[in-house]
FIMARVO-114994 format. One record per residue (C-alpha): residue number from 1; residue in three letters; chain; x, y, z. Coordinates in Angstrom, 1 decimal, always signed. Example, Ala and Ser with C-alpha at 12.3 -4.5 7.8 and 13.67 -1.06 7.14 Angstrom:
2
<r><i>1</i><aa>ALA</aa><ch>A</ch><c1>+12.3</c1><c2>-4.5</c2><c3>+7.8</c3></r>
<r><i>2</i><aa>SER</aa><ch>A</ch><c1>+13.7</c1><c2>-1.1</c2><c3>+7.1</c3></r>
This chain:
103
<r><i>1</i><aa>MET</aa><ch>A</ch><c1>+54.4</c1><c2>-149.7</c2><c3>+65.1</c3></r>
<r><i>2</i><aa>ILE</aa><ch>A</ch><c1>+52.8</c1><c2>-153.1</c2><c3>+64.9</c3></r>
<r><i>3</i><aa>SER</aa><ch>A</ch><c1>+53.5</c1><c2>-155.6</c2><c3>+67.7</c3></r>
<r><i>4</i><aa>PRO</aa><ch>A</ch><c1>+55.3</c1><c2>-158.8</c2><c3>+66.5</c3></r>
<r><i>5</i><aa>THR</aa><ch>A</ch><c1>+52.6</c1><c2>-160.8</c2><c3>+68.4</c3></r>
<r><i>6</i><aa>THR</aa><ch>A</ch><c1>+49.7</c1><c2>-159.2</c2><c3>+66.4</c3></r>
<r><i>7</i><aa>PRO</aa><ch>A</ch><c1>+48.2</c1><c2>-161.9</c2><c3>+64.3</c3></r>
<r><i>8</i><aa>SER</aa><ch>A</ch><c1>+48.6</c1><c2>-161.0</c2><c3>+60.6</c3></r>
<r><i>9</i><aa>ALA</aa><ch>A</ch><c1>+46.3</c1><c2>-161.7</c2><c3>+57.7</c3></r>
<r><i>10</i><aa>ALA</aa><ch>A</ch><c1>+48.9</c1><c2>-164.2</c2><c3>+56.5</c3></r>
<r><i>11</i><aa>ILE</aa><ch>A</ch><c1>+48.1</c1><c2>-166.4</c2><c3>+59.4</c3></r>
<r><i>12</i><aa>THR</aa><ch>A</ch><c1>+44.4</c1><c2>-165.9</c2><c3>+60.0</c3></r>
<r><i>13</i><aa>SER</aa><ch>A</ch><c1>+43.2</c1><c2>-165.9</c2><c3>+56.4</c3></r>
<r><i>14</i><aa>THR</aa><ch>A</ch><c1>+44.5</c1><c2>-169.2</c2><c3>+55.3</c3></r>
<r><i>15</i><aa>PRO</aa><ch>A</ch><c1>+42.2</c1><c2>-172.2</c2><c3>+54.9</c3></r>
<r><i>16</i><aa>ARG</aa><ch>A</ch><c1>+44.6</c1><c2>-174.2</c2><c3>+57.1</c3></r>
<r><i>17</i><aa>PHE</aa><ch>A</ch><c1>+44.2</c1><c2>-171.7</c2><c3>+60.0</c3></r>
<r><i>18</i><aa>ARG</aa><ch>A</ch><c1>+40.4</c1><c2>-171.7</c2><c3>+59.6</c3></r>
<r><i>19</i><aa>GLU</aa><ch>A</ch><c1>+40.5</c1><c2>-175.5</c2><c3>+59.8</c3></r>
<r><i>20</i><aa>ILE</aa><ch>A</ch><c1>+42.7</c1><c2>-175.5</c2><c3>+62.9</c3></r>
<r><i>21</i><aa>ALA</aa><ch>A</ch><c1>+40.6</c1><c2>-172.9</c2><c3>+64.6</c3></r>
<r><i>22</i><aa>ALA</aa><ch>A</ch><c1>+37.4</c1><c2>-174.7</c2><c3>+63.8</c3></r>
<r><i>23</i><aa>ARG</aa><ch>A</ch><c1>+38.7</c1><c2>-178.0</c2><c3>+65.2</c3></r>
<r><i>24</i><aa>ARG</aa><ch>A</ch><c1>+40.0</c1><c2>-176.4</c2><c3>+68.4</c3></r>
<r><i>25</i><aa>TRP</aa><ch>A</ch><c1>+36.6</c1><c2>-174.7</c2><c3>+68.8</c3></r>
<r><i>26</i><aa>ASP</aa><ch>A</ch><c1>+34.9</c1><c2>-178.0</c2><c3>+68.4</c3></r>
<r><i>27</i><aa>ASP</aa><ch>A</ch><c1>+36.9</c1><c2>-179.3</c2><c3>+71.3</c3></r>
<r><i>28</i><aa>TRP</aa><ch>A</ch><c1>+35.8</c1><c2>-176.4</c2><c3>+73.5</c3></r>
<r><i>29</i><aa>SER</aa><ch>A</ch><c1>+32.3</c1><c2>-175.5</c2><c3>+72.4</c3></r>
<r><i>30</i><aa>ALA</aa><ch>A</ch><c1>+30.3</c1><c2>-177.9</c2><c3>+74.5</c3></r>
<r><i>31</i><aa>ALA</aa><ch>A</ch><c1>+32.2</c1><c2>-177.1</c2><c3>+77.7</c3></r>
<r><i>32</i><aa>THR</aa><ch>A</ch><c1>+32.0</c1><c2>-173.4</c2><c3>+76.9</c3></r>
<r><i>33</i><aa>LEU</aa><ch>A</ch><c1>+28.2</c1><c2>-173.6</c2><c3>+76.4</c3></r>
<r><i>34</i><aa>ILE</aa><ch>A</ch><c1>+27.8</c1><c2>-175.3</c2><c3>+79.8</c3></r>
<r><i>35</i><aa>TRP</aa><ch>A</ch><c1>+30.1</c1><c2>-172.8</c2><c3>+81.4</c3></r>
<r><i>36</i><aa>LEU</aa><ch>A</ch><c1>+28.2</c1><c2>-169.9</c2><c3>+79.9</c3></r>
<r><i>37</i><aa>GLY</aa><ch>A</ch><c1>+24.9</c1><c2>-171.3</c2><c3>+81.2</c3></r>
<r><i>38</i><aa>GLN</aa><ch>A</ch><c1>+26.3</c1><c2>-171.7</c2><c3>+84.8</c3></r>
<r><i>39</i><aa>HIS</aa><ch>A</ch><c1>+27.8</c1><c2>-168.2</c2><c3>+84.9</c3></r>
<r><i>40</i><aa>SER</aa><ch>A</ch><c1>+25.0</c1><c2>-166.1</c2><c3>+83.3</c3></r>
<r><i>41</i><aa>LEU</aa><ch>A</ch><c1>+27.5</c1><c2>-164.1</c2><c3>+81.4</c3></r>
<r><i>42</i><aa>SER</aa><ch>A</ch><c1>+26.5</c1><c2>-161.6</c2><c3>+78.7</c3></r>
<r><i>43</i><aa>TYR</aa><ch>A</ch><c1>+28.6</c1><c2>-163.4</c2><c3>+76.1</c3></r>
<r><i>44</i><aa>ASN</aa><ch>A</ch><c1>+27.0</c1><c2>-165.6</c2><c3>+73.5</c3></r>
<r><i>45</i><aa>LEU</aa><ch>A</ch><c1>+28.6</c1><c2>-168.6</c2><c3>+71.8</c3></r>
<r><i>46</i><aa>ASP</aa><ch>A</ch><c1>+29.5</c1><c2>-166.8</c2><c3>+68.6</c3></r>
<r><i>47</i><aa>ALA</aa><ch>A</ch><c1>+31.3</c1><c2>-164.0</c2><c3>+70.5</c3></r>
<r><i>48</i><aa>CYS</aa><ch>A</ch><c1>+33.2</c1><c2>-166.7</c2><c3>+72.4</c3></r>
<r><i>49</i><aa>ARG</aa><ch>A</ch><c1>+34.1</c1><c2>-168.4</c2><c3>+69.2</c3></r>
<r><i>50</i><aa>CYS</aa><ch>A</ch><c1>+35.4</c1><c2>-165.1</c2><c3>+67.7</c3></r>
<r><i>51</i><aa>LEU</aa><ch>A</ch><c1>+37.5</c1><c2>-164.4</c2><c3>+70.8</c3></r>
<r><i>52</i><aa>HIS</aa><ch>A</ch><c1>+38.9</c1><c2>-167.9</c2><c3>+70.8</c3></r>
<r><i>53</i><aa>ARG</aa><ch>A</ch><c1>+39.9</c1><c2>-167.6</c2><c3>+67.2</c3></r>
<r><i>54</i><aa>GLU</aa><ch>A</ch><c1>+41.7</c1><c2>-164.3</c2><c3>+67.8</c3></r>
<r><i>55</i><aa>TRP</aa><ch>A</ch><c1>+43.5</c1><c2>-165.7</c2><c3>+70.9</c3></r>
<r><i>56</i><aa>LEU</aa><ch>A</ch><c1>+44.5</c1><c2>-168.8</c2><c3>+69.0</c3></r>
<r><i>57</i><aa>ALA</aa><ch>A</ch><c1>+45.9</c1><c2>-166.7</c2><c3>+66.2</c3></r>
<r><i>58</i><aa>SER</aa><ch>A</ch><c1>+47.8</c1><c2>-164.6</c2><c3>+68.7</c3></r>
<r><i>59</i><aa>LEU</aa><ch>A</ch><c1>+49.4</c1><c2>-167.7</c2><c3>+70.3</c3></r>
<r><i>60</i><aa>LEU</aa><ch>A</ch><c1>+50.4</c1><c2>-169.1</c2><c3>+67.0</c3></r>
<r><i>61</i><aa>ALA</aa><ch>A</ch><c1>+51.9</c1><c2>-165.8</c2><c3>+65.9</c3></r>
<r><i>62</i><aa>ARG</aa><ch>A</ch><c1>+54.0</c1><c2>-165.8</c2><c3>+69.1</c3></r>
<r><i>63</i><aa>GLY</aa><ch>A</ch><c1>+55.5</c1><c2>-169.1</c2><c3>+67.9</c3></r>
<r><i>64</i><aa>ILE</aa><ch>A</ch><c1>+53.7</c1><c2>-171.4</c2><c3>+70.4</c3></r>
<r><i>65</i><aa>PRO</aa><ch>A</ch><c1>+53.2</c1><c2>-174.7</c2><c3>+68.6</c3></r>
<r><i>66</i><aa>LEU</aa><ch>A</ch><c1>+49.6</c1><c2>-176.1</c2><c3>+68.4</c3></r>
<r><i>67</i><aa>ARG</aa><ch>A</ch><c1>+50.6</c1><c2>-179.2</c2><c3>+70.2</c3></r>
<r><i>68</i><aa>VAL</aa><ch>A</ch><c1>+51.7</c1><c2>-177.1</c2><c3>+73.2</c3></r>
<r><i>69</i><aa>ILE</aa><ch>A</ch><c1>+48.5</c1><c2>-175.0</c2><c3>+73.0</c3></r>
<r><i>70</i><aa>ARG</aa><ch>A</ch><c1>+46.6</c1><c2>-178.3</c2><c3>+73.2</c3></r>
<r><i>71</i><aa>ARG</aa><ch>A</ch><c1>+48.7</c1><c2>-179.9</c2><c3>+75.9</c3></r>
<r><i>72</i><aa>LEU</aa><ch>A</ch><c1>+48.6</c1><c2>-176.8</c2><c3>+78.2</c3></r>
<r><i>73</i><aa>SER</aa><ch>A</ch><c1>+45.0</c1><c2>-175.8</c2><c3>+77.3</c3></r>
<r><i>74</i><aa>LEU</aa><ch>A</ch><c1>+46.3</c1><c2>-172.3</c2><c3>+76.4</c3></r>
<r><i>75</i><aa>ASP</aa><ch>A</ch><c1>+43.1</c1><c2>-171.7</c2><c3>+74.4</c3></r>
<r><i>76</i><aa>ASP</aa><ch>A</ch><c1>+40.5</c1><c2>-172.6</c2><c3>+77.0</c3></r>
<r><i>77</i><aa>PRO</aa><ch>A</ch><c1>+37.8</c1><c2>-170.1</c2><c3>+76.5</c3></r>
<r><i>78</i><aa>ARG</aa><ch>A</ch><c1>+36.5</c1><c2>-170.6</c2><c3>+80.1</c3></r>
<r><i>79</i><aa>GLU</aa><ch>A</ch><c1>+39.7</c1><c2>-169.2</c2><c3>+81.6</c3></r>
<r><i>80</i><aa>SER</aa><ch>A</ch><c1>+40.4</c1><c2>-165.5</c2><c3>+82.0</c3></r>
<r><i>81</i><aa>ARG</aa><ch>A</ch><c1>+42.6</c1><c2>-164.0</c2><c3>+79.4</c3></r>
<r><i>82</i><aa>LEU</aa><ch>A</ch><c1>+45.0</c1><c2>-162.9</c2><c3>+82.2</c3></r>
<r><i>83</i><aa>GLU</aa><ch>A</ch><c1>+45.4</c1><c2>-166.5</c2><c3>+83.3</c3></r>
<r><i>84</i><aa>LEU</aa><ch>A</ch><c1>+45.9</c1><c2>-167.7</c2><c3>+79.8</c3></r>
<r><i>85</i><aa>GLU</aa><ch>A</ch><c1>+48.5</c1><c2>-165.0</c2><c3>+79.1</c3></r>
<r><i>86</i><aa>ARG</aa><ch>A</ch><c1>+50.3</c1><c2>-165.9</c2><c3>+82.3</c3></r>
<r><i>87</i><aa>ARG</aa><ch>A</ch><c1>+50.5</c1><c2>-169.6</c2><c3>+81.3</c3></r>
<r><i>88</i><aa>ALA</aa><ch>A</ch><c1>+51.6</c1><c2>-168.7</c2><c3>+77.7</c3></r>
<r><i>89</i><aa>GLN</aa><ch>A</ch><c1>+54.3</c1><c2>-166.4</c2><c3>+79.1</c3></r>
<r><i>90</i><aa>GLU</aa><ch>A</ch><c1>+55.5</c1><c2>-169.2</c2><c3>+81.5</c3></r>
<r><i>91</i><aa>TYR</aa><ch>A</ch><c1>+55.9</c1><c2>-171.5</c2><c3>+78.5</c3></r>
<r><i>92</i><aa>THR</aa><ch>A</ch><c1>+57.7</c1><c2>-168.8</c2><c3>+76.5</c3></r>
<r><i>93</i><aa>ASP</aa><ch>A</ch><c1>+60.0</c1><c2>-168.1</c2><c3>+79.4</c3></r>
<r><i>94</i><aa>ARG</aa><ch>A</ch><c1>+60.8</c1><c2>-171.8</c2><c3>+79.9</c3></r>
<r><i>95</i><aa>ARG</aa><ch>A</ch><c1>+61.5</c1><c2>-172.3</c2><c3>+76.2</c3></r>
<r><i>96</i><aa>LEU</aa><ch>A</ch><c1>+63.8</c1><c2>-169.3</c2><c3>+76.3</c3></r>
<r><i>97</i><aa>ARG</aa><ch>A</ch><c1>+65.7</c1><c2>-170.5</c2><c3>+79.4</c3></r>
<r><i>98</i><aa>ARG</aa><ch>A</ch><c1>+66.1</c1><c2>-174.0</c2><c3>+77.8</c3></r>
<r><i>99</i><aa>SER</aa><ch>A</ch><c1>+67.4</c1><c2>-172.5</c2><c3>+74.5</c3></r>
<r><i>100</i><aa>THR</aa><ch>A</ch><c1>+70.0</c1><c2>-170.4</c2><c3>+76.4</c3></r>
<r><i>101</i><aa>LYS</aa><ch>A</ch><c1>+71.2</c1><c2>-173.3</c2><c3>+78.4</c3></r>
<r><i>102</i><aa>GLU</aa><ch>A</ch><c1>+71.8</c1><c2>-175.4</c2><c3>+75.3</c3></r>
<r><i>103</i><aa>HIS</aa><ch>A</ch><c1>+74.0</c1><c2>-172.7</c2><c3>+73.8</c3></r>
């Protein structure tokens, strides 16, 4: 069974998504390059870009709007995936609580 949060080709293969991912990466690439240099990690910039694109697709597939991703920096490649997942889950939980209060 495929998880509903798995990014599908319908999301990731569109020209619009490629444009969004490229713009978001442009926002982070310089900071990530500096961060990689300071931490002597085995990742290279291309690997980070690929991981960033996959994570961004995952967030969008979960229904988290791009403006929220930007505002909360949910796609910061310098953060651990665990921390980003925690912050994304907090947002999802808050949104769910808000929607149940309104009904």
